[in-house]
C-alpha positions in Angstrom: 0.2 0.0 0.2 2.5 2.2 0.7 4.2 1.5 -2.1 2.1 2.0 -4.3 1.1 5.4 -2.6 4.7 6.8 -3.2 4.7 5.9 -6.5 1.5 8.1 -7.0 3.2 10.3 -5.4 6.8 10.4 -7.4 4.9 9.9 -11.2 2.9 13.2 -9.5 6.4 15.2 -8.7 8.1 13.5 -12.3 5.0 15.0 -14.3 5.2 17.9 -12.1 8.9 18.7 -13.1 8.3 18.2 -16.6 5.0 19.8 -17.2 6.2 23.6 -15.0 8.3 25.5 -12.9 5.2 27.0 -11.1 5.0 25.6 -8.2 8.5 24.9 -7.9 8.1 24.3 -3.6 5.0 21.8 -3.5 7.3 19.4 -6.3 9.8 19.1 -4.5 8.1 19.0 -1.3 6.1 15.7 -3.5 9.3 14.2 -3.9 10.1 13.9 -0.6 7.0 13.0 0.4 7.8 9.9 -1.8 11.2 9.2 -0.4 10.0 8.9 3.0 7.1 6.5 1.6 9.6 4.9 0.1 12.1 4.5 3.0 9.1 3.9 5.7 7.8 0.9 3.5 11.3 -0.8 2.8 11.2 -0.4 6.5 8.5 -2.2 7.5 9.0 -4.9 4.5 12.7 -5.5 6.3 10.8 -6.0 10.0 8.4 -7.9 8.5 11.0 -10.6 7.3 13.6 -10.5 10.6 
């Protein structure tokens, strides 16, 4: 679930980055959110395996 959400946010960030530069800070915020979701999903996945 977190990976799906992270991918959606990452794609939205990339589309916004390629589309327009008028909302720059919001695009970087989306990138940070996607990165955090990937890290949280990765840590939760490792915890479940251990």
